[in-house]
DRENKE-231758 format. One record per atom (N, C-alpha, C): residue in three letters; atom name; x, y, z. Coordinates in steps of 0.02 Angstrom, whole numbers, plus 50000, padded with zeros to 5 digits. Atoms other than C-alpha are relative to their C-alpha. Layout:
code = ala&site = CA&px = X&py = Y&pz = Z $
...
This chain:
code = unk&site = N&px = 50042&py = 49941&pz = 50000 $
code = unk&site = CA&px = 50000&py = 50000&pz = 50000 $
code = unk&site = C&px = 50044&py = 50062&pz = 50000 $
code = unk&site = N&px = 49963&py = 49938&pz = 50004 $
code = unk&site = CA&px = 50063&py = 50172&pz = 49955 $
code = unk&site = C&px = 49971&py = 50051&pz = 50048 $
code = unk&site = N&px = 50023&py = 49947&pz = 49955 $
code = unk&site = CA&px = 50042&py = 50334&pz = 50049 $
code = unk&site = C&px = 49929&py = 50022&pz = 49982 $
code = unk&site = N&px = 50067&py = 49980&pz = 50021 $
code = unk&site = CA&px = 49888&py = 50377&pz = 49944 $
code = unk&site = C&px = 49947&py = 49951&pz = 50025 $
code = unk&site = N&px = 50047&py = 50050&pz = 49977 $
code = unk&site = CA&px = 49803&py = 50212&pz = 49991 $
code = unk&site = C&px = 49985&py = 50009&pz = 50075 $
code = unk&site = N&px = 50010&py = 49990&pz = 49928 $
code = unk&site = CA&px = 49829&py = 50247&pz = 50177 $
code = unk&site = C&px = 49956&py = 50061&pz = 50012 $
code = unk&site = N&px = 50040&py = 49939&pz = 49991 $
code = unk&site = CA&px = 49755&py = 50421&pz = 50158 $
code = unk&site = C&px = 49927&py = 49987&pz = 49985 $
code = unk&site = N&px = 50069&py = 50015&pz = 50018 $
code = unk&site = CA&px = 49600&py = 50357&pz = 50070 $
code = unk&site = C&px = 49968&py = 49955&pz = 50052 $
code = unk&site = N&px = 50027&py = 50045&pz = 49950 $
code = unk&site = CA&px = 49578&py = 50218&pz = 50197 $
code = unk&site = C&px = 49984&py = 50037&pz = 50064 $
code = unk&site = N&px = 50012&py = 49963&pz = 49937 $
code = unk&site = CA&px = 49595&py = 50334&pz = 50347 $
code = unk&site = C&px = 49945&py = 50051&pz = 49990 $
code = unk&site = N&px = 50054&py = 49952&pz = 50014 $
code = unk&site = CA&px = 49481&py = 50461&pz = 50262 $
code = unk&site = C&px = 49932&py = 49964&pz = 50003 $
code = unk&site = N&px = 50062&py = 50038&pz = 49998 $
code = unk&site = CA&px = 49348&py = 50326&pz = 50239 $
code = unk&site = C&px = 49980&py = 49982&pz = 50071 $
code = unk&site = N&px = 50015&py = 50017&pz = 49931 $
code = unk&site = CA&px = 49361&py = 50270&pz = 50420 $
code = unk&site = C&px = 49975&py = 50061&pz = 50038 $
code = unk&site = N&px = 50023&py = 49939&pz = 49967 $
code = unk&site = CA&px = 49345&py = 50450&pz = 50479 $
code = unk&site = C&px = 49930&py = 50018&pz = 49980 $
code = unk&site = N&px = 50068&py = 49985&pz = 50023 $
code = unk&site = CA&px = 49190&py = 50472&pz = 50372 $
code = unk&site = C&px = 49950&py = 49953&pz = 50031 $
code = unk&site = N&px = 50045&py = 50049&pz = 49969 $
code = unk&site = CA&px = 49111&py = 50313&pz = 50438 $
code = unk&site = C&px = 49992&py = 50014&pz = 50074 $
code = unk&site = N&px = 50005&py = 49984&pz = 49930 $
code = unk&site = CA&px = 49152&py = 50362&pz = 50616 $
code = unk&site = C&px = 49955&py = 50061&pz = 50012 $
code = unk&site = N&px = 50041&py = 49940&pz = 49989 $
code = unk&site = CA&px = 49071&py = 50531&pz = 50594 $
code = unk&site = C&px = 49926&py = 49984&pz = 49992 $
code = unk&site = N&px = 50070&py = 50020&pz = 50008 $
code = unk&site = CA&px = 48910&py = 50449&pz = 50531 $
code = unk&site = C&px = 49976&py = 49963&pz = 50062 $
code = unk&site = N&px = 50018&py = 50037&pz = 49939 $
code = unk&site = CA&px = 48910&py = 50330&pz = 50681 $
code = unk&site = C&px = 49995&py = 50047&pz = 50059 $
code = unk&site = N&px = 50003&py = 49954&pz = 49942 $
code = unk&site = CA&px = 48947&py = 50471&pz = 50803 $
code = unk&site = C&px = 49939&py = 50045&pz = 49995 $
code = unk&site = N&px = 50061&py = 49960&pz = 50007 $
code = unk&site = CA&px = 48805&py = 50575&pz = 50730 $
code = unk&site = C&px = 49940&py = 49961&pz = 50023 $
code = unk&site = N&px = 50056&py = 50042&pz = 49978 $
code = unk&site = CA&px = 48686&py = 50430&pz = 50758 $
code = unk&site = C&px = 49999&py = 49995&pz = 50076 $
code = unk&site = N&px = 49995&py = 50003&pz = 49927 $
code = unk&site = CA&px = 48748&py = 50416&pz = 50938 $
code = unk&site = C&px = 49978&py = 50066&pz = 50031 $
code = unk&site = N&px = 50020&py = 49935&pz = 49973 $
code = unk&site = CA&px = 48725&py = 50603&pz = 50966 $
code = unk&site = C&px = 49925&py = 50009&pz = 49997 $
code = unk&site = N&px = 50073&py = 49994&pz = 50005 $
code = unk&site = CA&px = 48545&py = 50593&pz = 50906 $
code = unk&site = C&px = 49968&py = 49959&pz = 50056 $
code = unk&site = N&px = 50028&py = 50041&pz = 49947 $
code = unk&site = CA&px = 48511&py = 50453&pz = 51031 $
code = unk&site = C&px = 50009&py = 50033&pz = 50068 $
code = unk&site = N&px = 49986&py = 49967&pz = 49936 $
code = unk&site = CA&px = 48588&py = 50557&pz = 51172 $
code = unk&site = C&px = 49963&py = 50067&pz = 50006 $
code = unk&site = N&px = 50031&py = 49933&pz = 50000 $
code = unk&site = CA&px = 48496&py = 50717&pz = 51123 $
code = unk&site = C&px = 49932&py = 49999&pz = 50034 $
code = unk&site = N&px = 50065&py = 49990&pz = 49967 $
code = unk&site = CA&px = 48353&py = 50776&pz = 51232 $
code = unk&site = C&px = 49979&py = 50071&pz = 49986 $
code = unk&site = N&px = 50025&py = 49932&pz = 50010 $
code = unk&site = CA&px = 48242&py = 50926&pz = 51210 $
code = unk&site = C&px = 49959&py = 50021&pz = 50060 $
code = unk&site = N&px = 50043&py = 49973&pz = 49948 $
code = unk&site = CA&px = 48156&py = 51039&pz = 51334 $
code = unk&site = C&px = 49971&py = 50065&pz = 49974 $
code = unk&site = N&px = 50034&py = 49939&pz = 50022 $
code = unk&site = CA&px = 48028&py = 51171&pz = 51291 $
code = unk&site = C&px = 49975&py = 50037&pz = 50061 $
code = unk&site = N&px = 50018&py = 49961&pz = 49941 $
code = unk&site = CA&px = 48001&py = 51310&pz = 51415 $
code = unk&site = C&px = 49936&py = 50039&pz = 49984 $
code = unk&site = N&px = 50064&py = 49965&pz = 50005 $
code = unk&site = CA&px = 47822&py = 51373&pz = 51435 $
code = unk&site = C&px = 49972&py = 49998&pz = 49929 $
code = unk&site = N&px = 50026&py = 50009&pz = 50068 $
code = unk&site = CA&px = 47771&py = 51304&pz = 51264 $
code = unk&site = C&px = 49938&py = 49956&pz = 50001 $
code = unk&site = N&px = 50060&py = 50041&pz = 50005 $
code = unk&site = CA&px = 47601&py = 51234&pz = 51218 $
code = unk&site = C&px = 50005&py = 49952&pz = 49941 $
code = unk&site = N&px = 49991&py = 50044&pz = 50058 $
code = unk&site = CA&px = 47667&py = 51148&pz = 51060 $
code = unk&site = C&px = 50020&py = 49930&pz = 50024 $
code = unk&site = N&px = 49987&py = 50068&pz = 49979 $
code = unk&site = CA&px = 47659&py = 50961&pz = 51088 $
code = unk&site = C&px = 50029&py = 49957&pz = 49944 $
code = unk&site = N&px = 49972&py = 50037&pz = 50057 $
code = unk&site = CA&px = 47731&py = 50911&pz = 50918 $
code = unk&site = C&px = 50069&py = 49973&pz = 50019 $
code = unk&site = N&px = 49934&py = 50027&pz = 49985 $
code = unk&site = CA&px = 47881&py = 50795&pz = 50934 $
code = unk&site = C&px = 50054&py = 50031&pz = 49956 $
code = unk&site = N&px = 49944&py = 49974&pz = 50038 $
code = unk&site = CA&px = 48052&py = 50853&pz = 50877 $
code = unk&site = C&px = 50036&py = 49942&pz = 49967 $
code = unk&site = N&px = 49967&py = 50053&pz = 50038 $
code = unk&site = CA&px = 48130&py = 50745&pz = 50741 $
code = unk&site = C&px = 50070&py = 50022&pz = 49980 $
code = unk&site = N&px = 49932&py = 49990&pz = 50025 $
code = unk&site = CA&px = 48317&py = 50733&pz = 50706 $
code = unk&site = C&px = 50019&py = 49935&pz = 49964 $
code = unk&site = N&px = 49985&py = 50059&pz = 50041 $
code = unk&site = CA&px = 48367&py = 50615&pz = 50565 $
code = unk&site = C&px = 49945&py = 49947&pz = 50005 $
code = unk&site = N&px = 50060&py = 50043&pz = 49998 $
code = unk&site = CA&px = 48190&py = 50542&pz = 50568 $
code = unk&site = C&px = 49992&py = 49962&pz = 50066 $
code = unk&site = N&px = 50009&py = 50030&pz = 49934 $
code = unk&site = CA&px = 48204&py = 50497&pz = 50753 $
code = unk&site = C&px = 49972&py = 50052&pz = 50047 $
code = unk&site = N&px = 50029&py = 49954&pz = 49951 $
code = unk&site = CA&px = 48101&py = 50575&pz = 50892 $
code = unk&site = C&px = 50048&py = 50007&pz = 50058 $
code = unk&site = N&px = 49957&py = 49988&pz = 49943 $
code = unk&site = CA&px = 48205&py = 50656&pz = 51028 $
code = unk&site = C&px = 49961&py = 49992&pz = 50065 $
code = unk&site = N&px = 50032&py = 50007&pz = 49934 $
code = unk&site = CA&px = 48169&py = 50622&pz = 51211 $
code = unk&site = C&px = 49988&py = 50069&pz = 50029 $
code = unk&site = N&px = 50016&py = 49935&pz = 49970 $
code = unk&site = CA&px = 48085&py = 50765&pz = 51303 $
code = unk&site = C&px = 50017&py = 49999&pz = 50074 $
code = unk&site = N&px = 49980&py = 49994&pz = 49930 $
code = unk&site = CA&px = 48159&py = 50819&pz = 51470 $
code = unk&site = C&px = 49957&py = 50053&pz = 50034 $
code = unk&site = N&px = 50038&py = 49951&pz = 49963 $
code = unk&site = CA&px = 48067&py = 50913&pz = 51606 $
code = unk&site = C&px = 50045&py = 50047&pz = 50040 $
code = unk&site = N&px = 49951&py = 49956&pz = 49967 $
code = unk&site = CA&px = 48222&py = 50982&pz = 51693 $
code = unk&site = C&px = 50070&py = 49973&pz = 49987 $
code = unk&site = N&px = 49930&py = 50020&pz = 50004 $
code = unk&site = CA&px = 48411&py = 50980&pz = 51682 $
code = unk&site = C&px = 50042&py = 50049&pz = 50039 $
code = unk&site = N&px = 49955&py = 49957&pz = 49963 $
code = unk&site = CA&px = 48560&py = 51054&pz = 51772 $
code = unk&site = C&px = 50054&py = 50025&pz = 49953 $
code = unk&site = N&px = 49950&py = 49969&pz = 50042 $
code = unk&site = CA&px = 48674&py = 51175&pz = 51681 $
code = unk&site = C&px = 50042&py = 50047&pz = 50043 $
code = unk&site = N&px = 49954&py = 49960&pz = 49959 $
code = unk&site = CA&px = 48826&py = 51247&pz = 51770 $
code = unk&site = C&px = 49974&py = 50010&pz = 50071 $
code = unk&site = N&px = 50023&py = 49999&pz = 49931 $
code = unk&site = CA&px = 48748&py = 51205&pz = 51938 $
code = unk&site = C&px = 49932&py = 50030&pz = 50010 $
code = unk&site = N&px = 50066&py = 49970&pz = 49995 $
code = unk&site = CA&px = 48582&py = 51288&pz = 51900 $
code = unk&site = C&px = 49948&py = 49952&pz = 49972 $
code = unk&site = N&px = 50053&py = 50044&pz = 50023 $
code = unk&site = CA&px = 48424&py = 51184&pz = 51887 $
code = unk&site = C&px = 49952&py = 50040&pz = 49957 $
code = unk&site = N&px = 50046&py = 49967&pz = 50047 $
code = unk&site = CA&px = 48320&py = 51233&pz = 51736 $
code = unk&site = C&px = 49943&py = 49951&pz = 49988 $
code = unk&site = N&px = 50056&py = 50044&pz = 50013 $
code = unk&site = CA&px = 48144&py = 51164&pz = 51719 $
code = unk&site = C&px = 49955&py = 50028&pz = 49946 $
code = unk&site = N&px = 50040&py = 49981&pz = 50057 $
code = unk&site = CA&px = 48011&py = 51171&pz = 51586 $
code = unk&site = C&px = 49947&py = 50053&pz = 50014 $
code = unk&site = N&px = 50047&py = 49946&pz = 49984 $
code = unk&site = CA&px = 47903&py = 51298&pz = 51679 $
code = unk&site = C&px = 50032&py = 50068&pz = 49993 $
code = unk&site = N&px = 49964&py = 49937&pz = 50005 $
code = unk&site = CA&px = 48037&py = 51430&pz = 51666 $
code = unk&site = C&px = 50012&py = 50033&pz = 50067 $
code = unk&site = N&px = 49992&py = 49972&pz = 49934 $
code = unk&site = CA&px = 48033&py = 51460&pz = 51853 $
code = unk&site = C&px = 50066&py = 49981&pz = 50032 $
code = unk&site = N&px = 49938&py = 50012&pz = 49964 $
code = unk&site = CA&px = 48174&py = 51458&pz = 51979 $
code = unk&site = C&px = 49988&py = 49962&pz = 50065 $
code = unk&site = N&px = 50017&py = 50032&pz = 49936 $
code = unk&site = CA&px = 48085&py = 51366&pz = 52120 $
code = unk&site = C&px = 50042&py = 49937&pz = 50013 $
code = unk&site = N&px = 49961&py = 50061&pz = 49992 $
code = unk&site = CA&px = 48173&py = 51199&pz = 52091 $
code = unk&site = C&px = 50073&py = 50015&pz = 50015 $
code = unk&site = N&px = 49930&py = 49981&pz = 49989 $
code = unk&site = CA&px = 48343&py = 51285&pz = 52084 $
code = unk&site = C&px = 50010&py = 50026&pz = 50071 $
code = unk&site = N&px = 49994&py = 49972&pz = 49932 $
code = unk&site = CA&px = 48313&py = 51381&pz = 52247 $
code = unk&site = C&px = 49994&py = 49945&pz = 50052 $
code = unk&site = N&px = 50007&py = 50056&pz = 49952 $
code = unk&site = CA&px = 48251&py = 51225&pz = 52338 $
code = unk&site = C&px = 50063&py = 49957&pz = 50001 $
code = unk&site = N&px = 49939&py = 50040&pz = 50003 $
code = unk&site = CA&px = 48405&py = 51130&pz = 52279 $
code = unk&site = C&px = 50058&py = 50034&pz = 50036 $
code = unk&site = N&px = 49946&py = 49963&pz = 49966 $
code = unk&site = CA&px = 48523&py = 51266&pz = 52339 $
code = unk&site = C&px = 49990&py = 50002&pz = 50076 $
code = unk&site = N&px = 50014&py = 49999&pz = 49928 $
code = unk&site = CA&px = 48437&py = 51277&pz = 52509 $
code = unk&site = C&px = 50016&py = 49932&pz = 50029 $
code = unk&site = N&px = 49986&py = 50069&pz = 49977 $
code = unk&site = CA&px = 48448&py = 51087&pz = 52526 $
code = unk&site = C&px = 50076&py = 49989&pz = 50007 $
code = unk&site = N&px = 49927&py = 50007&pz = 49997 $
code = unk&site = CA&px = 48636&py = 51091&pz = 52487 $
code = unk&site = C&px = 50029&py = 50039&pz = 50059 $
code = unk&site = N&px = 49975&py = 49960&pz = 49944 $
code = unk&site = CA&px = 48663&py = 51230&pz = 52614 $
code = unk&site = C&px = 49983&py = 49967&pz = 50067 $
code = unk&site = N&px = 50019&py = 50034&pz = 49938 $
code = unk&site = CA&px = 48568&py = 51134&pz = 52749 $
code = unk&site = C&px = 50046&py = 49941&pz = 50013 $
code = unk&site = N&px = 49955&py = 50057&pz = 49992 $
code = unk&site = CA&px = 48676&py = 50980&pz = 52719 $
code = unk&site = C&px = 50069&py = 50025&pz = 50022 $
code = unk&site = N&px = 49934&py = 49974&pz = 49983 $
code = unk&site = CA&px = 48835&py = 51085&pz = 52726 $
code = unk&site = C&px = 50002&py = 50026&pz = 50073 $
code = unk&site = N&px = 50001&py = 49974&pz = 49932 $
code = unk&site = CA&px = 48784&py = 51174&pz = 52888 $
code = unk&site = C&px = 49992&py = 49944&pz = 50052 $
code = unk&site = N&px = 50009&py = 50054&pz = 49952 $
code = unk&site = CA&px = 48730&py = 51013&pz = 52972 $
code = unk&site = C&px = 50064&py = 49959&pz = 50009 $
code = unk&site = N&px = 49937&py = 50036&pz = 49995 $
code = unk&site = CA&px = 48902&py = 50939&pz = 52936 $
code = unk&site = C&px = 50052&py = 50037&pz = 50041 $
code = unk&site = N&px = 49953&py = 49960&pz = 49960 $
code = unk&site = CA&px = 48989&py = 51081&pz = 53031 $
code = unk&site = C&px = 49998&py = 49978&pz = 50072 $
code = unk&site = N&px = 49995&py = 50016&pz = 49929 $
code = unk&site = CA&px = 49049&py = 51044&pz = 53207 $
code = unk&site = C&px = 49987&py = 50063&pz = 50042 $
code = unk&site = N&px = 50010&py = 49943&pz = 49955 $
code = unk&site = CA&px = 48995&py = 51154&pz = 53352 $
code = unk&site = C&px = 50066&py = 50020&pz = 50031 $
code = unk&site = N&px = 49938&py = 49974&pz = 49969 $
code = unk&site = CA&px = 49129&py = 51265&pz = 53428 $
code = unk&site = C&px = 49993&py = 49998&pz = 50075 $
């Protein structure tokens, strides 16, 4: 095999890998709609994406209502755990 054959072979493998990785990314993809009444499913490459009701981004809980109640409750809970772990002086 010459240098050109190796280039074509590695180029083909890279192309096949990108198609496989795109399929994997579609399977991992979730959607969340904030305060939307549209119930139509979201299709990517003819596959329906899973719908999430909340997720955490950079430590902040985001939910589909657009409110901050879940985030505040989570932060208060974390603070209570931290303070209860402190020893009395």
